[in-house]
C-alpha positions in Angstrom: 33.2 -13.1 -11.5 31.7 -15.9 -9.4 31.3 -19.5 -10.3 27.6 -19.4 -11.2 28.3 -17.0 -14.1 27.9 -18.4 -17.6 31.7 -18.9 -18.2 31.1 -19.9 -21.9 29.9 -16.4 -22.6 32.8 -13.9 -23.2 31.3 -10.7 -22.1 34.6 -8.8 -22.6 34.5 -9.6 -26.3 30.8 -8.6 -26.5 31.5 -5.3 -24.9 34.0 -4.4 -27.5 31.2 -4.4 -30.1 28.9 -2.2 -28.1 29.2 1.5 -28.7 29.1 4.2 -26.0 25.8 5.6 -27.4 22.2 5.8 -26.2 20.1 2.8 -27.0 18.4 -0.4 -25.9 20.2 -3.7 -25.0 18.7 -7.2 -25.0 20.0 -10.2 -23.1 19.4 -13.7 -24.5 19.9 -17.1 -22.9 21.4 -20.3 -24.4 18.0 -21.4 -25.8 17.7 -18.1 -27.7 15.0 -16.8 -25.4 14.9 -13.0 -24.7 15.2 -12.7 -20.9 15.8 -9.0 -20.3 15.5 -5.6 -22.1 17.1 -2.4 -20.8 17.8 1.2 -21.9 20.9 3.3 -21.4 22.5 6.7 -22.0 25.7 4.8 -22.7 25.2 1.2 -23.8 28.8 0.0 -23.2 28.9 1.4 -19.7 25.5 0.1 -18.7 25.9 -3.4 -20.1 29.4 -3.6 -18.6 28.0 -2.7 -15.1 26.2 -6.0 -15.0 29.6 -7.8 -15.0 31.3 -5.5 -12.5 32.4 -7.4 -9.4 31.2 -4.8 -6.9 27.7 -4.4 -8.4 27.5 -8.1 -9.1 27.5 -9.0 -5.4 24.7 -6.6 -4.6 21.6 -8.4 -5.9 20.9 -12.1 -5.9 18.3 -11.8 -8.7 20.8 -9.9 -10.9 23.3 -12.6 -10.2 20.9 -15.2 -11.6 20.2 -13.0 -14.6 23.8 -12.5 -15.5 24.5 -16.3 -15.1 22.0 -17.0 -17.9 23.3 -14.5 -20.5 24.5 -16.2 -23.6 24.2 -13.4 -26.1 23.8 -9.6 -26.1 22.1 -7.5 -28.9 21.5 -3.8 -28.9 19.7 -1.0 -30.9 21.3 2.4 -31.1 18.9 5.4 -31.0 19.5 9.2 -31.3 18.5 10.3 -27.8 17.8 8.9 -24.4 14.1 9.7 -24.7 14.0 7.5 -27.8 15.7 4.7 -25.8 13.1 5.2 -23.1 10.2 4.8 -25.5 11.7 1.9 -27.4 12.4 0.0 -24.2 8.8 0.3 -23.1 7.5 -0.8 -26.5 9.8 -3.9 -26.6 9.0 -4.9 -23.1 5.2 -4.8 -23.8 5.7 -6.8 -27.0 8.1 -9.5 -25.7 7.5 -9.5 -21.9 10.9 -10.9 -20.9 11.1 -13.0 -17.8 13.3 -10.7 -15.8 11.7 -7.3 -16.7 9.1 -5.4 -14.7 5.8 -7.1 -15.3 2.8 -4.8 -16.0 -0.1 -6.4 -14.2 -2.9 -4.9 -16.3 -4.8 -6.9 -18.8 -7.9 -4.6 -19.0 -9.1 -3.0 -22.2 -10.2 0.4 -21.1 -13.1 2.3 -22.8 -12.7 5.4 -25.0 -15.2 8.0 -26.1 -15.3 8.2 -29.8 -16.4 11.1 -32.1 -17.1 9.4 -35.4 -15.6 10.7 -38.6 -18.9 11.3 -40.4 -21.5 14.0 -41.3 -23.3 14.9 -38.1 -20.8 12.9 -35.9 -22.2 10.4 -33.4 -20.6 10.3 -29.9 -20.5 7.0 -28.0 -18.1 4.8 -26.0 -16.1 1.9 -27.3 -13.3 -0.5 -26.4 -12.2 -0.9 -30.0 -10.1 1.6 -31.8 -10.7 1.7 -35.6 -8.4 3.8 -37.7 -11.0 5.5 -39.8 -10.2 9.2 -39.0 -12.5 9.3 -35.9 -11.4 11.1 -32.8 -10.8 9.0 -29.7 -10.7 10.5 -26.2 -9.5 8.5 -23.2 -9.0 5.8 -22.2 -11.1 6.1 -19.1 -10.0 3.9 -16.1 -13.3 4.7 -14.4 -16.3 3.5 -16.5 -18.7 5.3 -14.2 -16.8 8.6 -14.7 -17.0 8.1 -18.5 -20.8 7.5 -18.4 -21.2 10.6 -16.2 -19.4 12.8 -18.7 -21.4 11.3 -21.6 -24.7 11.8 -19.8 -23.8 15.4 -19.1 -22.9 16.0 -22.8 -26.1 14.5 -24.1 -28.2 16.5 -21.6 -26.5 19.8 -22.7 -26.3 19.0 -26.4 -28.9 16.8 -28.1 -27.1 14.6 -30.6 -28.3 11.9 -33.0 -27.9 8.3 -31.9 -29.0 6.6 -35.2 -26.5 5.3 -37.7 -28.2 6.8 -40.8 -25.8 8.1 -43.6 -26.7 11.7 -43.2 -25.1 13.1 -46.4 -26.3 16.4 -47.9 -27.7 14.5 -50.8 -29.7 12.0 -48.7 -31.1 14.8 -46.5 -32.0 16.9 -49.6 -33.7 13.9 -51.2 -35.9 13.5 -48.1 -34.9 9.9 -47.5 -35.3 10.0 -43.7 -38.0 10.8 -41.2 -37.5 12.0 -37.6 -37.8 9.3 -34.9 -39.0 9.2 -31.3 -35.7 10.7 -30.1 -36.7 13.9 -31.9 -40.2 13.8 -30.5 -38.9 13.6 -26.9 -36.3 16.3 -27.4 -33.1 14.1 -27.4 -32.3 15.0 -31.0 -32.8 18.2 -33.1 -33.7 16.3 -36.3 -30.7 16.8 -38.6 -32.0 13.9 -40.8 -34.8 16.3 -42.0 -32.6 19.4 -42.0 -34.3 20.7 -38.8 -30.8 21.3 -37.5 -28.0 22.7 -39.7 -24.6 20.9 -40.0 -23.0 24.2 -38.8 -25.0 24.3 -35.6 -24.4 20.6 -35.0 -20.6 20.9 -35.5 -20.5 23.9 -33.2 -21.9 21.7 -30.5 -19.4 19.0 -31.3 -16.5 21.5 -30.9 -17.9 22.5 -27.5 -18.1 18.8 -26.5 -14.5 18.3 -27.6 -13.5 21.2 -25.3 -15.4 19.7 -22.4 -13.8 16.3 -22.9 -10.4 17.9 -23.1 -10.9 19.8 -19.8 -11.5 23.2 -21.5 -14.9 23.7 -19.8 -14.2 27.4 -19.0 -14.1 28.4 -22.6 -17.4 26.6 -23.3 -19.0 28.3 -20.3 -17.9 31.7 -21.5 -19.4 31.0 -24.9 -22.7 29.8 -23.5 -22.8 32.9 -21.2 -22.4 35.2 -24.2 -25.1 33.4 -26.1 -27.4 33.6 -23.1 -26.9 37.4 -22.8 -27.5 37.8 -26.5 -30.8 35.8 -26.3 -32.0 37.7 -23.2 -31.2 41.1 -24.9 -33.2 40.1 -28.0 -36.1 38.9 -25.7 -35.8 35.4 -27.0 -36.8 34.0 -23.6 -37.3 30.4 -24.7 -33.7 30.2 -26.1 -32.4 32.1 -23.0 -34.1 29.5 -20.7 -32.5 26.6 -22.6 -29.0 28.3 -22.5 -29.4 29.1 -18.8 -30.0 25.3 -18.2 -26.8 24.5 -20.1 -24.9 27.2 -18.3 -25.9 25.8 -14.8 -25.0 22.2 -15.8 -21.6 23.2 -17.1 -20.9 25.5 -14.1 -21.8 22.7 -11.7 -19.6 20.2 -13.6 -16.7 22.6 -13.6 -16.9 23.3 -9.9 -16.8 19.6 -9.2 -14.0 18.7 -11.6 -11.6 21.7 -11.1 -8.9 20.6 -8.7 -6.4 23.5 -8.9 -6.0 26.8 -10.5 -6.9 26.8 -14.2 -3.5 28.4 -15.0 -2.1 24.8 -14.8 -3.1 24.1 -18.4 -1.4 20.8 -19.5 0.6 18.6 -17.1 1.0 14.9 -16.3 1.3 14.0 -12.6 2.9 10.7 -11.3 3.4 9.2 -7.9 4.6 5.8 -6.7 4.1 3.5 -3.7 6.4 0.4 -3.4 6.3 -2.9 -1.6 8.9 -5.7 -1.5 7.6 -7.4 -4.7 5.2 -4.9 -6.2 5.0 -1.2 -7.0 1.9 0.9 -7.8 2.0 4.1 -9.9 -0.8 6.6 -10.3 -1.2 9.0 -13.2 -3.3 12.1 -13.4 -3.8 14.1 -16.6 -4.6 17.7 -15.8 -5.9 20.2 -18.3 -6.9 23.7 -17.2 -6.9 22.8 -13.6 -9.1 19.8 -14.2 -8.2 16.1 -13.9 -9.5 14.6 -17.1 -7.8 11.2 -17.0 -6.6 9.1 -14.1 -5.4 5.5 -13.7 -3.2 3.4 -11.4 -1.0 0.6 -12.6 0.5 -2.3 -10.7 4.0 -3.4 -11.5 5.6 -6.6 -10.4 9.3 -6.3 -9.6 11.7 -8.8 -11.1 15.2 -7.5 -10.2 14.6 -5.4 -7.1 14.3 -2.3 -9.3 14.5 1.1 -7.7 11.5 3.4 -7.5 13.2 5.7 -10.1 13.4 2.7 -12.6 9.9 1.7 -11.9 8.5 5.2 -12.2 10.5 5.8 -15.5 8.9 2.7 -17.0 5.4 3.6 -15.9 5.7 7.2 -17.2 6.6 5.9 -20.6 3.7 3.4 -20.5 1.1 6.0 -19.4 2.2 8.6 -21.9 2.1 6.0 -24.7 -1.3 4.7 -23.6 -2.9 8.1 -23.2 -1.1 9.6 -26.1 0.1 12.4 -23.9 2.5 15.1 -25.1 2.5 17.3 -22.0 5.8 19.3 -21.8 5.7 19.2 -17.9 5.7 16.1 -15.8 5.1 16.4 -12.0 7.0 13.7 -10.0 7.8 13.0 -6.3 11.6 12.9 -6.9 14.1 13.7 -9.6 14.1 11.5 -12.7 17.4 10.9 -14.5 16.1 11.5 -18.0 17.6 14.0 -20.3 15.0 15.2 -22.7 14.8 18.9 -23.8 11.1 18.5 -24.7 10.1 17.5 -21.2 10.5 19.4 -17.9 10.3 17.3 -14.7 9.0 19.2 -11.7 9.3 18.1 -8.0 7.0 20.6 -6.3 7.4 21.5 -2.6 4.6 24.0 -2.2 1.6 25.5 -4.1 -0.9 24.1 -6.5 1.4 21.6 -8.2 2.2 20.1 -4.8 -1.5 19.8 -4.2 -1.8 17.8 -7.4 1.1 15.6 -6.4 -0.5 15.0 -3.0 -3.8 14.1 -4.7 -1.9 11.5 -6.9 -0.2 10.2 -3.8 -3.5 9.7 -2.0 -4.8 7.8 -5.0 -1.8 5.5 -5.2 -1.7 4.9 -1.5 -5.4 3.9 -1.4 -5.0 1.6 -4.5 -2.0 0.0 -2.8 -3.7 -0.6 0.5 -6.8 -2.0 -1.3 -4.8 -4.4 -3.5 -2.6 -5.6 -0.6 -5.7 -6.3 1.4 -7.1 -8.4 -1.5 -3.8 -10.4 -1.7 -3.7 -11.0 2.0 -7.2 -12.3 2.2 -6.4 -14.9 -0.4 -2.9 -15.6 1.0 -2.6 -14.9 4.8 1.1 -15.8 4.7 1.7 -12.8 2.4 0.5 -10.5 5.1 2.7 -12.2 7.7 5.8 -11.9 5.5 5.0 -8.3 4.7 4.5 -7.4 8.4 7.7 -9.2 9.4 9.7 -7.5 6.6 8.4 -4.1 7.6 9.3 -4.8 11.3 12.8 -5.9 10.3 13.2 -2.7 8.4 11.6 -0.4 11.0 13.5 -1.9 13.9 16.9 -2.2 12.1 17.0 -6.0 12.6 19.2 -8.3 10.6 16.7 -11.1 10.4 12.9 -11.5 10.3 11.4 -11.4 13.8 9.4 -14.6 13.5 9.7 -15.3 17.2 9.2 -12.4 19.5 9.0 -12.4 23.3 7.8 -9.6 25.6 8.4 -9.3 29.4 6.3 -7.4 32.0 6.5 -7.2 35.8 3.6 -6.8 38.3 3.4 -6.2 42.1 1.2 -4.6 44.7 3.1 -2.2 47.0 6.1 -4.5 46.6 4.1 -7.6 47.6 3.3 -10.6 45.4 5.8 -9.7 42.6 5.5 -11.7 39.4 6.9 -11.6 35.9 5.1 -12.6 32.7 6.3 -13.4 29.3 4.2 -13.6 26.2 5.3 -15.1 22.9 4.3 -14.1 19.3 5.2 -16.4 16.4 4.8 -15.0 12.9 3.2 -11.9 14.3 0.4 -13.8 16.1 0.1 -14.8 19.8 1.3 -18.3 20.7 -0.5 -18.7 24.0 0.8 -22.2 24.7 4.2 -20.6 25.0 3.2 -17.9 27.5 5.0 -18.3 30.9 4.9 -16.5 34.3 7.5 -16.5 37.1 7.2 -16.2 40.8 10.0 -13.9 41.8 12.4 -15.8 44.1 15.5 -13.6 44.6 14.1 -10.1 45.0 12.8 -8.5 48.3 10.6 -5.4 48.1 9.6 -3.3 45.1 12.6 -3.6 42.9 11.4 -3.6 39.2 14.9 -3.7 37.7 16.1 -6.7 39.8 12.8 -8.5 39.1 13.3 -8.0 35.3 16.9 -9.2 35.6 15.8 -12.4 37.3 13.0 -13.2 34.9 15.1 -12.7 31.8 17.9 -14.8 33.3 15.7 -17.7 34.3 13.8 -17.7 30.9 16.9 -17.9 28.7 19.0 -20.1 31.0 16.2 -22.7 30.7 15.9 -22.3 26.9 19.7 -22.8 26.6 19.6 -25.8 28.8 16.7 -27.3 26.8 18.3 -26.4 23.4 15.2 -24.4 22.4 15.7 -21.8 19.6 16.1 -18.3 20.9 13.7 -15.5 19.8 14.9 -13.0 17.2 13.5 -10.1 19.2 12.9 -9.5 22.9 10.8 -6.6 24.0 11.1 -5.2 27.6 8.1 -3.3 28.9 9.9 -0.3 30.5 12.6 2.3 29.8 16.3 2.4 30.0 16.5 0.9 33.5 14.5 -2.2 32.8 16.4 -2.6 29.4 19.8 -2.4 31.2 18.7 -5.0 33.7 17.6 -7.4 30.9 20.8 -6.8 29.0 22.8 -7.7 32.1 21.2 -11.1 32.3 21.7 -11.7 28.5 25.4 -10.9 28.9 25.7 -13.3 31.9 24.4 -16.0 29.6 26.6 -14.9 26.8 23.8 -14.5 24.3 23.5 -10.7 24.0 24.7 -10.9 20.4 22.3 -13.7 19.4 19.1 -11.7 19.6 17.9 -8.1 19.6 16.5 -6.6 22.8 14.6 -3.3 22.9 12.6 -1.5 25.6 9.3 0.4 25.2 8.3 3.2 27.5 4.6 3.8 27.9 4.5 7.6 28.1 5.5 8.4 24.5 5.8 4.9 23.1 9.6 5.4 22.9 11.7 2.5 21.8 15.1 2.2 23.5 18.1 0.2 22.1 21.1 -0.8 24.3 23.8 1.9 24.1 21.7 4.4 22.1 21.4 7.8 23.8 18.2 8.7 22.0 15.0 6.7 21.6 13.4 5.6 18.3 10.0 7.0 17.5 7.8 5.1 15.1 4.8 6.5 13.2 1.8 6.2 15.5 -0.1 4.5 12.6 2.7 2.1 11.7 1.9 -1.6 11.8 5.2 -2.3 13.5 4.3 -0.1 16.5 0.8 -1.7 16.6 2.3 -5.2 17.0 4.7 -4.0 19.7 1.8 -2.4 21.5 -0.2 -5.6 21.2 2.7 -7.6 22.7 3.1 -5.1 25.5 -0.6 -5.0 26.3 -0.9 -8.8 26.1 2.1 -9.2 28.5 0.5 -6.7 30.9 -2.8 -8.5 30.8 -1.3 -11.9 31.3 0.9 -10.6 34.1 -1.9 -8.8 35.9 -4.1 -11.9 35.7 -1.5 -14.1 37.3 -0.7 -11.4 39.9 -4.3 -11.1 41.0 -4.7 -14.8 41.2 -1.6 -15.1 43.4 -2.8 -12.1 45.6 -6.3 -13.5 46.0 -5.0 -16.9 46.8 -2.7 -15.6 49.5 -5.6 -13.5 51.0 -8.0 -16.4 51.0 -5.4 -18.8 52.4 -4.9 -16.3 55.3 -8.6 -16.2 56.0 -8.8 -20.0 56.0 -5.9 -20.4 58.4 -7.9 -18.5 61.0 -10.1 -21.6 61.3 -9.1 -24.0 64.1 -7.5 -27.1 62.8 -6.8 -25.6 59.3 -3.1 -24.9 58.7 -1.3 -23.3 55.7 -0.9 -26.6 53.8 -4.6 -27.6 54.3 -5.8 -24.1 53.3 -3.9 -24.4 50.0 -5.3 -27.9 49.4 -8.9 -26.5 49.9 -8.3 -23.6 47.5 -6.7 -25.9 45.0 -9.7 -28.3 45.1 -12.6 -25.8 45.4 -11.0 -22.7 43.8 -12.8 -20.2 46.1 -14.0 -19.6 49.7 -17.6 -19.3 48.4 -17.5 -22.9 47.0 -16.0 -24.1 50.2 -18.9 -22.6 52.1 -21.4 -24.2 49.8 -19.7 -27.7 49.9 -21.4 -30.6 51.6 -19.7 -32.8 54.3 -19.1 -35.5 51.9 -17.4 -33.1 49.4 -15.2 -31.7 52.2 -14.2 -35.1 53.3 -12.4 -35.6 49.9 -9.8 -33.1 51.2 -10.2 -33.0 55.1 -10.5 -35.4 57.9 -13.7 -35.6 60.0 -12.4 -33.4 62.7 -11.4 -30.7 60.3 -14.7 -30.9 58.5 -16.6 -30.4 61.7 -14.4 -27.4 62.6 -14.9 -25.8 59.2 -18.6 -26.3 59.2 -18.8 -24.9 62.7 -16.8 -21.8 61.7 -18.9 -21.0 58.7 -22.1 -21.7 60.6 -21.1 -19.1 63.2 -20.3 -16.7 60.3 
C-alpha cells in the first residue's frame, strides 16, 4: 500500500467478511457517501484486487478511489447475470461519483396500444401501468411517426376517446364523426365495424411493430386472392393497396435474412474520456429498434466493462429477452440463458458492421460538437492520438520538420517549420543557408541543418521539441540522428523520417517502416508538416536563386559591383522596379556616376 491510501480503513478485516460468491459490492467514503458500485463473480477476490499492490500502481484514478474507501458493503445474488442486472439498477439509482456515467437524460417516446374496447394506438412519453401494451422506446421520433402513418394508412383506426363498450354501442349513444366520413375510421361507435374485425387489425399492427411483417403480408395476400376469386373487386382493390404498402415497407426495413429472428446487436467506439455504444434490435431480419448511448469514463474502464454495462442498460430499457447477443469481442459473462456471438462472416457480421457504422458516425458527430465548443479538446485528442500512433512517451506539443532544397546542386537551403499544439507556429519557422556542403549532398545538408538548429537551441536554453520529422528516408534520418548524437540529445526527443512514395515512417534502428492508415489524423498532420516545410523551403530557395541571378545581371553594368548590386536589390526588390526608378530614387542608394551609368545601360536596353 502507498501513503495516500486511507490507512484508518482495515481492508483485510473487511475482506474476511466478504464471501467468495457472485454479487454486487459498494464502496463508501468517510462521509457515508456511496462512491462506487461494482459486480463480481467472486466478491472476495474482486474487492481484494483493489488493494493488490501490483494492480494498485496501474491506474491513478483507481488509486484515488481506493484512498477514499472507508467502508465496504455487498449484496450476494444467485448468479453472475443477477449481479450484472443489479449493478446496472443500483448505478442508475445512486449515480456514484466513480462509476461510468450514462450521458442520456432523454425520455424517449413509445407507441401504446390502449387496454380498452376497440384499442386506440398513439405515441406517448409516459408509461401508465393500466394493462396497455407499450412498444419501443423509439430513439428516432421521425421513424416512429413513419411507422404510425403506415399503420393508419393500412388499417383505419378510431382516434376518439369514447367509451366504446358493447352496452354503449347497443344503446346508440354515439354518432360517427368526420373521420368516418373521410375514410379514416370504419365507425365502430355505431357498430359499422365489428370488434372481431377491429381486433384482427390490431393483431396485424402488433406483428408489424414487432418486425413480423412477413406474416402480415402473407395474410393480406391470402385475403386478396380470396376476394379476387369471389369477384369482390372493391375489397380486392383495397387489399392490393395494403399489400403494396406492406411489401414496400418490408423491402426498406429488411436488413438481413429473415431467418435471424430475434437478436440484439451491440458495438462500441471508445475515446480517452468517453465511449459510445450502439444497440440494434433485430426481429425477422428487420431492425425494429436502435439507439446509441454515450458513456463517460470514470476509472479508465475497459471496452469490455463499458459494453457489459451498456448491454445491461439497453436490455432493461427495451425490455429485451433475446437469447442471442451479437458483440464485437468476447464478453466474460456466464449466463446459460444468453449466447454471445462474435461473427466473422455472413449475415450476422453484416449486422455487426451496420451497428459499427452507426456508433462510428455518432461518435464522430458528438466529438465534432464538443470540439466546436471546446477547441482545446480537439487539440488534446489529436495529440493523444499522435502519441499513441507514433509510440511516443509524451504528448508532441512541439513538433519540428526539416526539408532541403537545391537546384542541380546550386543554391542549397534547408527549412524548418514548427507546429505547436498541432497548429503552425509561423513566427518560429527558420531557414538555413548551407555553409559546409559543396555540391548536391542531401544527407550532409540535413546533418548540418539539424546540428545548427539544436546547437543554437541548447545554447539559448530553449525547450527542445518532443518530435522531429525529417522529410526523407533512412539516409536523411541517419544524417539527422548523427547530429543529435554529436549534441548528446538523441534520447531527449523522438526523431522519425517520412518517405514520400508510400508515406512510410522510419524510426532509427527499425528495419521496417511504420504505415499509418491513410485516413488517420496523425498521418494528415505529419503530411501537413512535410508539405509546409517543402513550401517554406522552396519559397526561400527561389528567392535566393532569383536574387543571385538578378545580382549577376546587375554586375554586368559598368560601375556596379557585387556589393552595390545587392544593395539595389535589397532596396528595390526587383530589376523591374530598378528600371522604373527615377534619378532621385536611385541616388538614395548610388552615387551620381553610378546612376548615370545605370540609366545609360537601361536606356540602351
